[in-house]
C-alpha positions as CSV (number, residue, x, y, z in Angstrom):
1,X,136.4,-139.5,-26.2
2,X,136.8,-141.5,-22.9
3,X,133.0,-142.0,-22.7
4,X,133.1,-143.7,-26.1
5,X,135.6,-146.2,-24.8
6,X,133.5,-147.1,-21.7
7,X,131.8,-150.5,-21.5
8,X,128.2,-150.3,-22.7
9,X,125.5,-150.4,-20.1
10,X,123.6,-153.7,-19.8
11,X,120.3,-153.4,-21.5
12,X,117.3,-154.8,-19.5
13,X,115.4,-157.4,-21.5
14,X,111.9,-158.2,-20.4
15,X,111.0,-161.9,-20.3
16,X,107.4,-163.3,-20.1
17,X,106.3,-166.8,-19.4
18,X,104.8,-168.9,-22.2
19,X,101.1,-169.0,-21.6
20,X,98.2,-170.4,-23.6
21,X,96.3,-167.8,-25.7
22,X,93.0,-166.4,-24.5
23,X,90.0,-168.0,-26.1
24,X,88.3,-165.9,-28.9
25,X,85.5,-165.2,-26.4
26,X,87.8,-164.0,-23.7
27,X,89.7,-161.8,-26.1
28,X,86.5,-160.0,-27.3
29,X,85.3,-159.5,-23.7
30,X,88.6,-158.0,-22.7
31,X,88.5,-155.7,-25.8
32,X,85.1,-154.4,-24.8
33,X,86.1,-153.9,-21.2
34,X,89.2,-151.9,-22.3
35,X,87.7,-150.0,-25.3
36,X,83.9,-150.0,-24.7
37,X,83.3,-151.9,-27.9
38,X,84.4,-155.1,-29.8
39,X,87.3,-154.4,-32.1
40,X,88.5,-157.6,-33.9
41,X,85.3,-159.5,-34.1
42,X,81.9,-160.1,-32.4
43,X,80.8,-162.9,-30.0
44,X,78.3,-164.1,-32.6
45,X,81.0,-164.8,-35.1
46,X,81.8,-168.2,-33.7
47,X,78.1,-169.2,-33.9
48,X,77.5,-168.1,-37.5
49,X,76.5,-171.7,-38.5
50,X,73.8,-171.7,-35.8
51,X,72.5,-168.3,-36.9
52,X,72.2,-169.4,-40.5
53,X,70.4,-172.5,-39.4
54,X,68.0,-171.1,-36.9
55,X,67.6,-167.4,-37.2
56,X,64.9,-165.8,-39.5
57,X,67.2,-163.0,-40.6
58,X,69.8,-160.6,-39.3
59,X,69.1,-157.3,-37.7
60,X,70.8,-155.4,-40.6
61,X,68.5,-157.2,-43.1
62,X,65.1,-156.5,-41.5
63,X,62.6,-155.2,-44.0
64,X,59.4,-153.0,-43.9
65,X,57.2,-155.8,-45.2
66,X,58.1,-157.9,-42.1
67,X,56.0,-155.7,-39.9
68,X,53.8,-157.7,-37.6
69,X,55.6,-161.0,-38.4
70,X,57.3,-163.2,-35.8
71,X,61.1,-163.3,-36.3
72,X,64.0,-165.0,-34.7
73,X,67.1,-162.8,-34.3
74,X,70.5,-163.6,-32.8
75,X,72.8,-161.3,-31.0
76,X,74.2,-160.1,-27.6
77,X,72.1,-158.3,-25.0
78,X,73.2,-154.8,-24.1
79,X,71.7,-151.8,-22.3
80,X,69.3,-153.9,-20.2
81,X,66.8,-151.8,-18.2
82,X,64.1,-153.0,-15.9
83,X,61.2,-150.7,-15.0
84,X,58.0,-150.8,-12.9
85,X,54.7,-149.9,-14.6
86,X,52.0,-147.7,-13.0
87,X,50.2,-150.9,-12.2
88,X,53.1,-152.0,-10.1
89,X,54.2,-154.7,-12.6
90,X,57.8,-155.2,-13.9
91,X,58.9,-155.2,-17.5
92,X,62.1,-154.5,-19.3
93,X,63.9,-153.0,-22.3
94,X,67.2,-154.2,-23.9
95,X,69.2,-153.8,-27.1
96,X,70.0,-156.8,-29.2
97,X,73.2,-156.4,-31.2
98,X,74.7,-158.5,-34.0
99,X,77.5,-157.8,-36.4
100,X,75.2,-155.7,-38.7
101,X,73.0,-153.7,-36.5
102,X,71.1,-153.1,-33.3
103,X,67.4,-153.3,-32.3
104,X,65.4,-152.2,-29.3
105,X,63.6,-155.1,-27.6
106,X,60.6,-154.8,-25.3
107,X,59.4,-157.4,-22.8
108,X,55.9,-156.7,-21.5
109,X,55.0,-157.6,-17.9
110,X,53.0,-160.8,-18.7
111,X,56.0,-162.2,-20.7
112,X,58.6,-160.9,-18.2
113,X,56.9,-162.8,-15.3
114,X,56.2,-166.0,-17.3
115,X,57.8,-169.3,-16.2
116,X,60.0,-170.5,-19.0
117,X,61.3,-173.7,-17.4
118,X,58.7,-175.7,-15.4
119,X,61.4,-178.0,-13.9
120,X,63.5,-175.2,-12.4
121,X,60.6,-172.6,-12.2
122,X,62.9,-170.2,-14.0
123,X,61.1,-167.0,-15.2
124,X,61.8,-164.9,-18.2
125,X,63.1,-162.2,-15.9
126,X,65.6,-164.5,-14.2
127,X,66.8,-165.9,-17.5
128,X,67.5,-162.5,-19.1
129,X,69.7,-161.4,-16.3
130,X,71.6,-164.7,-16.2
131,X,72.6,-164.7,-19.9
132,X,75.0,-161.8,-19.7
133,X,77.4,-161.8,-22.6
134,X,76.3,-165.1,-24.1
135,X,74.9,-164.9,-27.7
136,X,71.2,-165.5,-27.7
137,X,68.2,-166.1,-30.0
138,X,65.3,-163.7,-29.3
139,X,61.9,-164.6,-30.8
140,X,59.2,-161.9,-31.0
141,X,56.9,-159.8,-33.1
142,X,58.5,-157.1,-35.2
143,X,57.2,-153.5,-35.1
144,X,58.2,-151.1,-37.9
145,X,58.0,-147.4,-37.4
146,X,57.8,-145.3,-40.6
147,X,58.6,-141.6,-41.2
148,X,56.4,-139.1,-43.1
149,X,57.8,-140.4,-46.5
150,X,56.9,-144.0,-45.7
151,X,60.5,-145.1,-45.1
152,X,61.6,-147.1,-42.1
153,X,62.7,-144.9,-39.2
154,X,63.0,-147.6,-36.5
155,X,62.5,-151.3,-35.8
156,X,61.4,-152.7,-32.5
157,X,61.0,-156.3,-31.3
158,X,58.3,-157.3,-28.8
159,X,60.2,-160.2,-27.3
160,X,58.4,-163.4,-26.4
161,X,61.2,-165.9,-26.0
162,X,64.9,-165.9,-25.2
163,X,67.4,-168.8,-25.5
164,X,71.1,-169.2,-25.5
165,X,72.6,-170.0,-28.9
166,X,74.8,-172.6,-27.3
167,X,71.8,-174.4,-25.8
168,X,70.0,-174.4,-29.1
169,X,73.1,-175.9,-30.7
170,X,73.3,-178.6,-28.1
171,X,69.6,-179.6,-28.6
172,X,69.5,-179.5,-32.4
173,X,72.9,-180.6,-33.5
174,X,73.3,-184.3,-34.4
175,X,77.0,-184.4,-35.5
176,X,80.3,-182.6,-36.1
177,X,82.0,-182.8,-39.5
178,X,85.7,-182.4,-39.8
179,X,87.0,-181.4,-43.3
180,X,90.7,-182.3,-43.5
181,X,93.5,-183.1,-45.9
182,X,95.5,-186.3,-45.6
183,X,98.6,-184.1,-44.9
184,X,96.9,-182.7,-41.8
185,X,96.4,-186.2,-40.2
186,X,99.9,-186.6,-38.8
187,X,100.5,-189.1,-35.9
188,X,100.8,-186.2,-33.5
189,X,97.5,-184.6,-34.6
190,X,95.7,-187.9,-34.5
191,X,96.8,-188.4,-30.9
192,X,95.8,-184.8,-30.2
193,X,92.4,-185.4,-31.7
194,X,91.9,-188.4,-29.3
195,X,92.7,-186.1,-26.4
196,X,90.3,-183.4,-27.7
197,X,87.5,-185.9,-28.0
198,X,88.2,-187.3,-24.5
199,X,87.9,-183.7,-23.1
200,X,84.6,-182.9,-24.9
201,X,82.6,-186.1,-24.8
202,X,78.9,-185.8,-25.7
203,X,76.0,-187.2,-27.8
204,X,77.0,-185.9,-31.3
205,X,78.6,-188.2,-33.9
206,X,81.9,-187.2,-35.3
207,X,82.4,-187.5,-39.1
208,X,85.5,-186.9,-41.2
209,X,85.8,-185.8,-44.8
210,X,89.4,-186.4,-45.8
211,X,90.8,-185.1,-49.1
212,X,93.8,-186.8,-50.7
213,X,95.5,-184.4,-53.2
214,X,93.1,-182.8,-55.7
215,X,91.5,-186.1,-56.9
216,X,90.3,-188.2,-54.0
217,X,88.0,-187.7,-51.1
218,X,86.7,-190.1,-48.5
219,X,83.9,-189.9,-45.9
220,X,84.2,-191.5,-42.5
221,X,81.8,-191.8,-39.6
222,X,83.7,-192.5,-36.4
223,X,82.6,-195.0,-33.8
224,X,80.6,-194.1,-30.7
225,X,83.9,-193.8,-28.8
226,X,84.3,-190.5,-30.7
227,X,81.0,-188.9,-29.8
228,X,81.4,-185.3,-28.7
229,X,79.6,-182.3,-27.3
230,X,79.3,-179.7,-30.1
231,X,80.3,-176.8,-27.9
232,X,82.3,-173.7,-28.8
233,X,85.1,-175.0,-26.6
234,X,85.3,-178.1,-28.9
235,X,85.6,-175.9,-32.0
236,X,88.3,-173.8,-30.4
237,X,90.3,-176.9,-29.4
238,X,90.0,-178.3,-33.0
239,X,91.1,-175.0,-34.5
240,X,94.1,-174.9,-32.3
241,X,95.0,-178.5,-33.1
242,X,94.8,-178.1,-36.9
243,X,95.8,-174.4,-37.1
244,X,92.5,-173.4,-38.9
245,X,88.8,-173.9,-38.7
246,X,88.0,-177.4,-39.8
247,X,84.7,-178.3,-38.1
248,X,81.1,-177.7,-39.1
249,X,77.7,-178.7,-37.7
250,X,75.6,-181.5,-39.1
């Protein structure tokens, strides 16, 4: 009875500082570090527009009739293994993974030792180890292995070229298009947009498609003052500013 009348113990309340969210890329990398696999998405998700524009197909959509054809696939490198042949030359194997599947890739010695950048004298071998977790495009000849019934048992890619998706975007993108509603263009967001542009200046034009209600829409091409670098960091900043994905590549 006396215990019931005693003053309650003070409960400990944990308090944490207000910090900016991790970027989507950082979240996925930490998921894989903690769990051994990606849980809420894939690093390629944020480059889907680039994949649709530049890849031949996805890994999950490869077909038997593509045997012997050159294909361009996008994904993330995993299980990278370098070996030395009996002739004393180096080659490597790696797995390319996208959201729909995985494929074994083989880089033969001649390709592995090839200089892929004359200016820096970068070789294929150097490049493949530097790319790490970055999404890449891999170009190569597709090999299809069949079982006794003539069905596909395995796909392999004889890799001949490897490039960062982000680099391809930078080289081949001419502009960034923002699709917005008039209600989204508040004074605060317009000021925020100026700051985002200032932080991501580049060579791509910025265009806007503004919808007013359900009846009117206007297209704007902003001045050279608003030229930007069409990087993933720009798209993340725009998504945070407007609360949803609003940008696409032109």
